[in-house]
C-alpha positions as CSV (number, residue, x, y, z in Angstrom):
1,X,164.4,197.5,69.8
2,X,163.1,201.0,69.1
3,X,162.1,202.9,72.3
4,X,158.4,203.1,72.9
5,X,156.8,206.4,72.1
6,X,154.6,208.2,74.5
7,X,150.9,208.7,73.8
8,X,151.3,212.3,72.8
9,X,154.3,211.7,70.6
10,X,152.4,208.8,69.1
11,X,149.4,211.1,68.3
12,X,151.7,213.6,66.7
13,X,153.3,210.8,64.6
14,X,149.9,209.4,63.5
15,X,148.5,212.8,62.5
16,X,151.6,214.2,60.9
17,X,150.8,213.1,57.3
18,X,147.6,215.2,57.2
19,X,149.2,218.3,58.7
20,X,150.0,221.6,57.0
21,X,153.6,222.3,56.1
22,X,154.1,224.5,59.2
23,X,152.6,222.0,61.5
24,X,154.7,219.2,60.0
25,X,157.8,221.3,60.7
26,X,156.8,221.6,64.4
27,X,156.1,217.9,64.6
28,X,159.5,217.0,63.2
29,X,161.2,219.3,65.7
30,X,159.2,217.8,68.6
31,X,160.0,214.2,67.5
32,X,163.7,215.0,67.1
33,X,164.1,217.1,70.3
34,X,161.3,216.1,72.6
35,X,163.4,216.2,75.8
36,X,164.3,219.8,75.1
37,X,161.1,221.0,73.5
38,X,159.0,220.1,76.5
39,X,160.6,222.9,78.4
40,X,160.8,225.5,75.6
41,X,158.4,228.4,75.0
42,X,156.1,228.5,72.0
43,X,158.2,231.3,70.6
44,X,161.4,229.3,71.0
45,X,159.9,226.2,69.3
46,X,158.7,228.4,66.5
47,X,162.1,229.9,66.0
48,X,163.8,226.4,66.0
49,X,161.1,224.9,63.6
50,X,161.1,228.0,61.3
51,X,157.5,229.0,62.0
52,X,155.8,231.7,64.0
53,X,154.8,231.6,67.6
54,X,151.1,231.8,66.7
55,X,151.6,228.7,64.4
56,X,152.9,226.7,67.4
57,X,149.9,227.8,69.5
58,X,147.5,226.8,66.7
59,X,149.3,223.5,66.4
60,X,148.6,222.8,70.1
61,X,145.0,223.7,69.8
62,X,144.4,221.6,66.7
63,X,145.7,218.6,68.7
64,X,142.9,219.3,71.2
65,X,144.6,221.4,73.8
66,X,143.3,224.6,75.3
67,X,146.5,226.4,74.4
68,X,150.2,226.0,74.4
69,X,150.7,225.8,78.2
70,X,148.3,222.9,78.4
71,X,150.0,221.1,75.6
72,X,153.5,221.8,77.1
73,X,152.4,220.4,80.5
74,X,151.0,217.3,78.9
75,X,154.3,216.8,77.0
76,X,156.3,217.2,80.2
77,X,154.1,214.7,82.0
78,X,154.3,212.3,79.1
79,X,158.1,212.3,79.1
80,X,158.7,211.8,82.8
81,X,158.6,208.0,82.6
82,X,160.8,207.6,79.6
83,X,163.7,210.1,79.9
84,X,167.0,208.6,80.5
85,X,169.2,210.0,83.3
86,X,171.3,211.9,80.7
87,X,168.2,213.3,79.0
88,X,166.9,214.4,82.4
89,X,170.2,216.2,83.1
90,X,170.1,217.9,79.8
91,X,166.4,218.9,80.3
92,X,167.2,220.4,83.7
93,X,169.2,223.1,82.0
94,X,165.9,224.2,80.4
95,X,164.2,224.4,83.9
96,X,166.7,225.6,86.4
97,X,168.4,229.0,86.4
98,X,172.0,227.9,86.5
99,X,173.0,231.4,87.9
100,X,170.5,230.9,90.8
101,X,169.9,227.2,91.3
102,X,169.1,227.6,95.0
103,X,166.1,229.8,94.5
104,X,164.9,228.3,91.2
105,X,164.8,224.8,92.8
106,X,163.1,226.0,95.9
107,X,160.5,227.9,93.8
108,X,159.9,224.8,91.8
109,X,159.3,222.8,95.0
110,X,157.0,225.5,96.3
111,X,154.9,225.2,93.2
112,X,154.6,221.5,93.6
113,X,153.4,221.9,97.2
114,X,150.8,224.4,96.0
115,X,149.7,221.9,93.4
116,X,149.2,219.0,95.8
117,X,147.5,221.4,98.3
118,X,145.0,222.5,95.6
119,X,144.4,219.1,93.9
120,X,144.7,216.4,96.6
121,X,141.7,214.1,96.7
122,X,140.4,214.3,100.3
123,X,138.0,211.4,99.8
124,X,140.9,209.2,98.6
125,X,143.0,210.3,101.5
126,X,140.2,209.4,104.0
127,X,139.7,206.1,102.3
128,X,143.4,205.2,102.5
129,X,143.6,206.3,106.1
130,X,140.6,204.0,107.0
131,X,142.2,201.1,105.1
132,X,145.3,201.5,107.2
133,X,143.5,201.8,110.5
134,X,141.5,198.6,109.7
135,X,144.6,196.7,108.4
136,X,145.7,193.4,110.0
137,X,149.2,194.1,108.8
138,X,150.7,197.0,106.8
139,X,153.5,196.4,104.3
140,X,155.4,199.5,103.0
141,X,157.6,199.3,99.9
142,X,159.5,201.8,97.7
143,X,162.6,201.3,95.7
144,X,165.4,203.5,94.4
145,X,164.6,207.2,95.0
146,X,161.3,206.2,96.6
147,X,163.1,204.1,99.2
148,X,163.7,207.1,101.6
149,X,160.0,207.9,101.5
150,X,159.1,204.3,102.4
151,X,161.7,204.3,105.2
152,X,160.3,207.6,106.6
153,X,156.7,206.3,106.5
154,X,157.8,203.0,108.0
155,X,159.7,204.8,110.9
156,X,156.7,206.8,112.0
157,X,154.1,204.2,111.3
158,X,155.9,201.9,113.7
159,X,155.1,204.4,116.4
160,X,151.5,204.5,115.4
161,X,150.8,200.8,114.6
162,X,152.0,197.5,115.9
163,X,151.7,195.7,112.6
164,X,154.1,197.5,110.2
165,X,156.6,195.8,108.0
166,X,159.0,197.9,105.9
167,X,159.9,195.7,102.8
168,X,163.6,195.7,102.1
169,X,164.2,195.7,98.4
170,X,167.7,194.7,97.5
171,X,166.5,192.1,95.1
172,X,163.3,191.1,93.3
173,X,163.1,187.7,95.0
174,X,163.7,189.2,98.5
175,X,160.8,191.6,97.9
176,X,158.4,188.8,97.1
177,X,159.6,186.7,100.0
178,X,158.8,189.5,102.4
179,X,155.2,190.0,101.1
180,X,154.6,186.3,100.6
181,X,152.3,186.1,103.6
182,X,150.2,189.2,102.6
183,X,146.6,188.4,102.2
184,X,143.0,189.4,103.0
185,X,142.9,192.1,105.6
186,X,146.4,193.3,104.9
187,X,147.3,196.6,103.2
188,X,150.4,197.2,101.0
189,X,151.5,200.8,100.7
190,X,153.5,201.1,97.5
191,X,155.4,204.3,96.7
192,X,156.6,204.9,93.1
193,X,157.4,207.9,90.9
194,X,158.8,208.2,87.4
195,X,160.7,206.4,86.3
196,X,158.3,203.8,87.7
197,X,159.8,200.7,89.2
198,X,158.8,197.4,87.6
199,X,159.6,195.6,90.8
200,X,157.1,197.8,92.7
201,X,154.4,197.2,90.1
202,X,154.9,193.5,90.1
203,X,154.8,193.4,93.9
204,X,151.6,195.4,93.9
205,X,150.0,192.9,91.4
206,X,151.2,190.0,93.5
207,X,149.8,191.4,96.7
208,X,146.3,192.1,95.1
209,X,146.2,188.6,93.6
210,X,146.8,187.3,97.2
211,X,143.8,189.2,98.5
212,X,145.6,192.2,100.1
213,X,144.6,195.8,99.4
214,X,147.0,198.2,97.9
215,X,147.4,202.0,98.5
216,X,149.6,203.7,96.0
217,X,151.4,207.0,96.5
218,X,152.4,208.2,93.1
219,X,152.0,211.1,90.7
220,X,149.4,210.2,88.1
221,X,146.2,208.1,87.8
222,X,146.8,206.7,84.3
223,X,149.9,204.6,85.1
224,X,150.6,200.9,85.8
225,X,151.3,201.9,89.5
226,X,147.8,203.4,89.8
227,X,146.1,200.6,87.9
228,X,147.4,198.1,90.4
229,X,146.1,200.0,93.4
230,X,142.8,200.0,95.2
231,X,143.3,203.6,96.3
232,X,145.7,206.2,95.0
233,X,147.2,209.3,96.7
234,X,148.6,211.6,94.1
235,X,151.3,214.2,94.4
236,X,153.4,215.8,91.7
237,X,157.1,215.0,91.3
238,X,159.7,216.7,89.1
239,X,161.7,214.3,87.0
240,X,163.2,216.8,84.6
241,X,166.4,217.0,86.5
242,X,168.6,214.0,87.4
243,X,167.5,214.7,91.0
244,X,164.0,213.5,91.9
245,X,162.0,216.2,93.7
246,X,159.8,214.4,96.2
247,X,158.9,217.3,98.4
248,X,155.2,217.1,97.6
249,X,154.9,213.3,98.2
250,X,156.7,213.7,101.5
251,X,154.2,216.4,102.5
252,X,151.4,214.0,101.6
253,X,153.0,211.2,103.6
254,X,153.4,213.6,106.6
255,X,149.7,214.3,106.5
256,X,149.0,210.6,106.4
257,X,151.2,210.0,109.5
258,X,149.7,212.8,111.4
259,X,146.1,211.8,110.6
260,X,146.8,208.2,111.6
261,X,148.5,209.4,114.8
262,X,145.5,211.5,115.7
263,X,143.1,208.6,115.2
264,X,145.3,206.4,117.5
265,X,146.4,209.2,119.9
266,X,146.0,207.1,123.0
267,X,148.2,204.3,121.6
268,X,150.8,206.8,120.3
269,X,150.9,208.6,123.7
270,X,151.4,205.3,125.5
271,X,154.2,204.4,123.0
272,X,156.0,207.7,123.6
273,X,155.7,207.5,127.3
274,X,157.5,204.1,127.2
275,X,160.0,205.4,124.7
276,X,160.9,208.4,126.7
277,X,161.7,206.2,129.7
278,X,163.9,204.0,127.5
279,X,165.6,207.0,125.9
280,X,166.4,208.5,129.3
281,X,167.7,205.2,130.7
282,X,170.0,204.6,127.8
283,X,170.8,208.2,127.1
284,X,169.7,208.1,123.5
285,X,169.4,211.9,123.1
286,X,171.6,214.7,124.2
287,X,169.9,216.8,126.9
288,X,169.8,220.6,127.1
289,X,172.7,221.8,129.1
290,X,170.5,223.6,131.7
291,X,168.3,220.6,132.1
292,X,171.2,218.3,132.5
293,X,172.8,220.7,135.1
294,X,169.6,220.8,137.1
295,X,169.4,217.1,137.0
296,X,172.9,216.7,138.3
297,X,172.3,219.3,141.1
298,X,169.2,217.3,142.1
299,X,171.2,214.2,142.6
300,X,174.0,215.9,144.6
């Protein structure tokens, strides 16, 4: 079966017959090399397609974009959900400076943190927070690269709430078995980024059909993940490389944990008081040498 084309690629294909010779050359290059072209400059695409840089810019504008950067960003976003692991690895060569991977990756992550800081929907954040505070039970699920985010959220939410269930997702049937009792008054927090998990989307749909509310933590509003949620918290991720950059989503999750903790600070304080006694009794953590020495002297 032929791989499904993205919306942008589909638009290019449909409009290609009526294009000028130069624009058809650009279209052919994009269709044949989309995973590389998404990270190339207008000048480089023009060179590869045999046209001028200005022709590439006009091509983007005739498709309805403000300019080439806007077109390029849309192409990159469009491709996130469909690139194979090998294509993502190849595309990462276009993004990262191989001679200075350390700083180029950190710089990329800093840009994503800046983006989520500038674009986060505060109203949606407050709505999601209130849904969680009012929830009878909270289910948290995320698979594959999103699983560590789900585990992190689950670990801290268990200190804030008494009704949290981290859904273990080793199989499709096991996931549904764990959310089988979800219903009215419950909230499912579903975390998914490109390439979006079908298991997660199906579990979200099942939860909503059972009367539960769903909070999605994802990257875009026009996806199956977002469409199956009652409230979406959006943060950018970078899927160009074979490694998923989830720095921005983690920052958003941190904010959600802190906000929930502040709303339930008395409960959290009581929890930590009990935990500190348990940690001391069972020597869960290493103590500072000076503190440990003072403690021993006090018992001599």
